[in-house]
C-alpha positions as CSV (number, residue, x, y, z in Angstrom):
1,M,-17.8,4.3,-13.5
2,H,-20.4,6.9,-14.6
3,L,-19.8,8.7,-11.2
4,R,-16.0,8.7,-11.8
5,R,-16.4,10.2,-15.3
6,A,-18.7,12.9,-13.9
7,I,-16.2,13.8,-11.2
8,R,-13.4,13.9,-13.7
9,Y,-15.4,16.2,-16.0
10,T,-16.3,18.5,-13.1
11,I,-12.6,18.8,-12.1
12,T,-11.6,19.6,-15.6
13,A,-14.2,22.2,-16.3
14,T,-14.1,23.9,-13.0
15,L,-10.3,24.1,-12.5
16,G,-10.0,25.4,-16.1
17,A,-12.6,28.1,-15.4
18,T,-11.1,29.2,-12.1
19,A,-7.4,28.9,-13.1
20,A,-6.6,26.7,-10.1
21,V,-3.0,25.5,-9.4
22,P,-2.3,22.2,-11.2
23,L,-1.7,19.1,-9.1
24,A,1.7,17.4,-8.9
25,G,1.9,14.0,-10.7
26,C,3.9,10.8,-10.3
27,R,7.0,12.1,-12.0
28,G,5.7,15.6,-13.0
29,Q,3.7,16.5,-16.1
30,D,4.5,18.7,-19.1
31,E,2.8,22.0,-18.5
32,T,2.7,22.9,-22.2
33,A,-1.0,23.3,-23.1
34,E,-2.3,21.0,-25.8
35,S,-5.8,20.4,-27.1
36,P,-7.7,17.4,-25.8
37,T,-7.9,15.9,-29.2
38,S,-4.0,15.8,-29.4
39,K,-3.6,13.5,-26.4
40,P,-2.0,10.1,-27.1
41,A,-4.5,7.2,-27.2
42,G,-1.9,4.9,-25.7
43,E,-0.1,2.0,-27.3
44,P,0.6,-1.6,-26.0
45,V,4.0,-2.1,-24.5
46,S,5.7,-5.5,-24.1
47,H,9.1,-6.5,-22.7
48,T,10.5,-10.1,-22.8
49,A,13.4,-11.4,-20.7
50,Q,15.0,-14.9,-20.6
51,D,17.5,-16.6,-18.3
52,G,18.3,-20.2,-18.9
53,P,15.1,-22.3,-19.0
54,V,12.7,-19.5,-18.0
55,K,11.2,-16.8,-20.2
56,L,9.2,-13.9,-18.9
57,T,7.0,-11.5,-20.9
58,V,5.5,-8.4,-19.2
59,S,3.1,-6.3,-21.1
60,V,0.5,-3.6,-20.7
61,D,-2.5,-2.9,-23.0
62,R,-1.6,0.8,-23.3
63,D,1.1,3.2,-22.1
64,A,-1.2,6.2,-21.7
65,V,-4.6,6.6,-19.9
66,A,-6.9,9.3,-18.8
67,G,-7.7,9.8,-15.2
68,T,-8.5,6.5,-13.3
69,D,-9.1,4.4,-16.5
70,P,-7.5,1.0,-15.7
71,V,-4.4,-0.5,-17.2
72,T,-4.2,-4.2,-17.7
73,L,-0.8,-5.7,-16.8
74,T,-0.1,-9.3,-18.1
75,L,2.7,-11.6,-16.9
76,V,3.4,-14.7,-19.0
77,I,6.0,-17.1,-17.6
78,E,7.2,-20.0,-19.7
79,A,9.6,-22.6,-18.2
80,E,10.9,-25.9,-19.3
81,R,9.2,-28.9,-17.6
82,G,10.7,-29.8,-14.2
83,V,12.0,-26.3,-13.5
84,Q,10.5,-24.7,-10.3
85,V,9.4,-21.1,-10.7
86,S,8.6,-18.6,-7.9
87,I,6.1,-16.0,-9.0
88,P,5.7,-12.9,-6.9
89,Q,2.3,-12.1,-5.3
90,Y,1.1,-8.5,-5.3
91,E,-1.8,-7.5,-2.9
92,E,-2.7,-3.8,-3.2
93,I,0.2,-1.7,-4.5
94,L,2.4,-2.1,-7.5
95,G,4.8,0.8,-8.1
96,D,2.7,4.0,-8.7
97,F,-0.5,2.0,-9.1
98,I,-3.3,0.5,-7.0
99,I,-4.3,-3.1,-7.9
100,T,-8.0,-3.2,-8.3
101,G,-8.3,-6.8,-9.6
102,A,-6.2,-9.8,-10.4
103,T,-6.6,-13.1,-12.3
104,Q,-4.1,-15.9,-11.7
105,G,-4.2,-18.5,-14.5
106,Q,-3.5,-22.2,-14.1
107,P,-0.3,-23.6,-15.6
108,I,-0.7,-25.1,-19.1
109,E,1.6,-28.1,-19.6
110,G,3.1,-28.6,-23.0
111,T,5.4,-31.3,-24.3
112,M,8.6,-29.5,-23.3
113,T,7.4,-26.4,-21.4
114,A,4.8,-25.1,-18.9
115,R,3.1,-21.8,-19.4
116,V,1.2,-19.6,-16.9
117,E,-0.4,-16.2,-17.3
118,H,-1.4,-13.7,-14.6
119,Q,-3.3,-10.5,-15.2
120,Y,-3.6,-7.4,-12.9
121,N,-5.9,-4.4,-13.3
122,L,-4.0,-1.3,-12.3
123,E,-5.4,2.2,-11.5
124,G,-3.3,5.3,-11.3
125,V,-4.2,7.9,-8.7
126,L,-2.0,10.8,-9.7
127,P,-1.2,12.3,-13.0
128,G,2.2,12.1,-14.6
129,D,4.8,9.6,-15.8
130,C,3.9,6.6,-13.5
131,E,6.1,3.5,-13.3
132,I,5.3,-0.2,-13.1
133,P,8.6,-1.6,-11.4
134,P,10.6,-4.5,-12.8
135,I,9.0,-7.9,-12.2
136,A,11.5,-10.6,-10.9
137,I,10.9,-14.3,-11.3
138,E,13.1,-16.7,-9.4
139,Y,13.7,-20.3,-10.6
140,I,15.5,-23.5,-9.5
141,D,16.6,-26.1,-12.0
142,D,17.5,-29.4,-10.3
143,R,16.8,-31.7,-13.2
144,E,19.1,-34.6,-14.0
145,R,21.5,-33.7,-16.8
146,S,22.2,-35.7,-19.9
147,D,25.5,-36.9,-18.4
148,G,23.7,-38.2,-15.3
149,S,24.8,-35.3,-13.1
150,Q,22.2,-33.4,-11.0
151,E,23.7,-30.0,-10.3
152,T,21.2,-27.5,-9.0
153,L,21.1,-24.3,-10.9
154,S,19.1,-21.2,-9.8
155,G,18.6,-17.7,-11.2
156,T,16.3,-14.7,-11.6
157,V,14.6,-13.4,-14.7
158,S,13.8,-9.7,-14.4
159,S,11.8,-7.4,-16.7
160,K,12.3,-3.8,-17.5
161,P,10.2,-1.1,-15.8
162,I,7.2,0.1,-17.8
163,H,6.2,3.7,-17.8
164,V,2.5,4.7,-18.2
165,K,1.4,8.3,-18.7
166,V,-1.6,9.1,-16.5
167,D,-3.3,12.3,-17.8
168,I,-6.3,13.9,-16.2
169,A,-6.3,16.6,-19.0
170,L,-6.1,19.6,-16.7
171,A,-3.5,21.3,-18.8
172,G,-5.5,20.7,-22.0
173,M,-8.3,23.2,-21.1
174,K,-8.4,26.4,-23.1
175,E,-8.5,29.8,-21.4
176,P,-12.1,30.7,-20.6
177,A,-11.5,34.5,-21.1
178,T,-13.6,34.6,-24.2
179,L,-16.6,33.2,-22.4
180,P,-17.8,35.8,-19.8
181,M,-19.5,34.3,-16.8
182,S,-22.3,35.9,-14.7
183,F,-21.7,36.3,-11.0
184,P,-24.0,33.3,-10.0
185,K,-22.1,31.1,-12.4
186,K,-18.8,32.2,-11.0
187,V,-20.0,31.2,-7.5
188,V,-21.1,27.8,-8.7
189,A,-17.7,27.4,-10.5
190,W,-15.8,28.2,-7.4
191,A,-17.9,25.9,-5.3
192,L,-17.4,23.0,-7.7
193,G,-13.7,23.8,-7.8
194,I,-13.5,23.5,-4.0
195,I,-15.4,20.2,-4.1
196,A,-13.1,18.9,-6.9
197,T,-10.0,19.9,-5.0
198,M,-11.3,18.1,-1.8
199,A,-12.0,15.0,-3.9
200,A,-8.5,15.0,-5.3
201,I,-7.0,15.5,-1.9
202,G,-9.0,12.5,-0.6
203,L,-7.8,10.3,-3.5
204,F,-4.2,11.3,-2.8
205,A,-4.6,10.6,1.0
206,R,-6.0,7.2,0.2
207,W,-3.1,6.4,-2.2
208,W,-0.5,7.7,0.3
209,R,-1.9,5.6,3.2
210,R,-1.7,2.5,1.2
211,R,2.0,3.2,0.3
212,Q,3.0,3.6,3.9
213,P,4.3,0.6,6.1
214,S,2.0,-0.6,8.8
215,V,2.5,1.2,12.2
216,D,1.3,-0.4,15.4
217,A,-1.4,1.7,17.0
218,P,-0.7,2.5,20.7
219,S,-3.8,0.7,21.7
220,A,-3.4,-2.4,19.6
221,R,-3.1,-5.6,21.6
222,R,0.2,-7.3,20.9
223,L,0.0,-11.0,20.1
224,I,2.6,-13.7,20.6
225,A,3.8,-15.1,17.2
226,H,1.9,-18.4,17.5
227,E,-1.4,-16.6,18.4
228,W,-1.1,-14.5,15.3
229,A,-0.2,-17.5,13.1
230,L,-3.2,-19.6,14.5
231,A,-5.6,-16.7,13.9
232,E,-4.4,-16.2,10.3
233,L,-4.6,-19.9,9.7
234,A,-8.2,-20.0,10.9
235,K,-9.1,-17.1,8.6
236,L,-7.4,-18.8,5.7
237,V,-9.1,-22.1,6.2
238,A,-12.5,-20.3,6.6
239,R,-12.1,-18.8,3.2
240,N,-12.3,-22.3,1.7
241,L,-10.2,-21.4,-1.3
242,P,-9.9,-25.1,-2.5
243,G,-13.7,-25.3,-2.6
244,Q,-13.7,-22.3,-5.0
245,G,-11.3,-24.0,-7.4
246,R,-8.3,-22.0,-6.0
247,A,-6.2,-24.7,-4.5
248,Q,-3.0,-23.3,-5.9
249,E,-3.6,-20.0,-4.2
250,F,-4.4,-21.8,-0.9
251,Y,-1.1,-23.6,-1.0
252,Y,0.8,-20.4,-1.7
253,R,-0.8,-18.7,1.2
254,I,-0.5,-21.5,3.8
255,N,3.1,-22.0,2.8
256,G,3.8,-18.3,3.1
257,L,2.0,-18.2,6.5
258,I,4.3,-20.9,7.9
259,R,7.4,-19.1,6.5
260,R,6.3,-15.8,8.2
261,Y,5.6,-17.6,11.5
262,I,9.1,-19.1,11.4
263,E,10.6,-15.6,10.9
264,L,8.6,-14.2,13.9
265,R,9.1,-17.2,16.2
266,F,12.8,-18.1,15.5
267,G,14.3,-15.2,13.6
268,L,15.0,-17.3,10.5
269,M,14.5,-15.2,7.3
270,A,12.4,-17.8,5.6
271,A,9.7,-15.8,3.6
272,E,11.9,-14.8,0.7
273,Q,13.9,-18.1,0.4
274,T,13.3,-20.7,-2.3
275,S,12.2,-24.1,-1.1
276,E,15.8,-25.5,-1.5
277,E,17.3,-22.6,0.4
278,F,14.7,-22.9,3.1
279,I,15.4,-26.6,3.7
280,R,19.2,-26.0,3.7
281,A,18.8,-23.2,6.3
282,L,16.6,-25.5,8.5
283,G,19.2,-28.2,8.4
284,R,21.9,-25.8,9.7
285,S,19.7,-24.2,12.4
286,P,20.0,-25.4,16.0
287,L,16.6,-23.7,16.8
288,L,14.4,-26.6,15.6
289,S,14.3,-30.2,16.6
290,D,15.0,-32.9,14.0
291,S,11.4,-34.0,14.1
292,H,10.2,-30.5,13.3
293,K,12.8,-30.1,10.6
294,G,11.6,-33.3,9.0
295,G,7.9,-32.3,9.3
296,L,8.7,-28.9,7.6
297,Q,10.5,-30.7,4.7
298,E,7.4,-33.0,4.2
299,F,5.2,-29.9,4.4
300,T,7.3,-28.1,1.7
301,N,7.4,-31.2,-0.5
302,A,3.6,-31.4,-0.4
303,C,3.1,-27.7,-1.2
304,D,5.6,-27.3,-4.1
305,P,3.9,-29.6,-6.7
306,V,0.7,-27.7,-6.3
307,K,2.3,-24.2,-6.2
308,Y,4.7,-24.7,-9.2
309,A,3.2,-27.5,-11.3
310,G,-0.5,-26.8,-10.7
311,L,-1.2,-30.4,-9.5
312,Q,-4.7,-30.7,-8.1
313,P,-4.7,-32.1,-4.5
314,D,-7.6,-34.2,-3.2
315,Q,-9.4,-33.4,0.1
316,N,-7.1,-35.7,2.1
317,D,-4.0,-33.8,0.9
318,I,-5.6,-30.5,1.7
319,T,-6.6,-31.7,5.2
320,W,-3.1,-33.0,5.8
321,V,-1.5,-29.7,4.9
322,Q,-3.9,-27.8,7.2
323,V,-3.3,-30.2,10.2
324,S,0.4,-30.2,9.7
325,A,0.6,-26.4,9.7
326,E,-1.5,-26.2,12.9
327,N,0.4,-28.9,14.7
328,F,3.7,-27.3,13.9
329,I,2.6,-23.9,15.2
330,R,1.1,-25.4,18.4
331,E,4.1,-27.6,19.1
332,T,6.8,-24.9,18.5
333,A,4.7,-22.4,20.6
334,A,4.9,-24.8,23.6
335,T,8.6,-25.5,23.1
336,T,11.5,-23.4,24.4
337,Y,14.7,-23.4,22.2
338,A,17.9,-21.7,23.1
339,G,18.0,-18.2,21.5
340,A,14.4,-18.4,20.2
341,E,12.2,-16.3,22.4
342,P,8.6,-15.9,21.2
343,A,8.2,-12.7,19.1
344,H,5.3,-10.4,19.6
345,V,3.1,-9.1,16.7
346,S,0.7,-6.2,16.7
347,S,-2.9,-7.4,16.2
348,A,-3.1,-4.6,13.6
349,V,-0.5,-6.2,11.3
350,G,-2.0,-8.0,8.4
351,T,-1.2,-11.5,7.1
352,T,1.8,-12.0,4.8
353,A,0.5,-15.4,3.7
354,G,0.9,-14.4,0.1
355,A,4.6,-15.2,0.2
356,T,5.6,-17.4,-2.7
357,A,8.9,-18.8,-1.9
């Protein structure tokens, strides 16, 4: 943190002294000069949205930051008991920000509702009016009604986008014309200006690479879908998330891994579906045998209570989920179905086991 502050100070002082061209920002910055003391300190922003039995509150601790100071984004989801909620998982990028840390809270059960809170630490890499995009929460309500009916209702609760001003204070520097500089000092100032510009270009390149979709390298070995899935499953099991008290995250990830494998192996768009939509789609598909369809339904029924209700599985439950996932991958890899040729995946492609549907 002290190094970052030193770099930001160097960039400000040097570019102000050498009259360098200002950098472009997320949405563009006001070029009107203002003194550093007049910059906004930033105020908390909170948006609340509700649809049926689900309420979503999205907030940031401040709407203006200097340089790479972090912004804390908080999601609070409140749902009536018995309602299944699908919470998105973000890995590295959220809108114009890089995610540098995340905390996923455990659901707190009340008499009538359940509440869960997630927090993300965000860092802007470019100056300007940067945006945190809308957060969408999907839900399914299949509870029995007071009249005895059991109609399934589903919906989406979506927040508004939140804008955060990222200001590196380049425009706030006063003209240095009243402070004559000796030739050696000018040389040092120019050298520091070049170093600062190179550092800014490096930060921008890092940010840009993270925003781009993965592209297969020409030399990357291409894996068959089941090889990719087994490798990702082995890595996930090796992380021992349940042993770290993160059983809910483990269930999210193993469920997402199986969904992604089904997309690659059979072409069924499973990753973004809710559990109910997923089971219905399986029932209509001729690409899987009845035994595999039944096994997937049992697997989904075992994952959902941990994912959505925060139930704590014992070691037998965790072992069963792992073994079921591995058996399904191995059995379907060795089986040929009409219209379901094995897909190939680049070994450079990362896991999507964070899917939450």
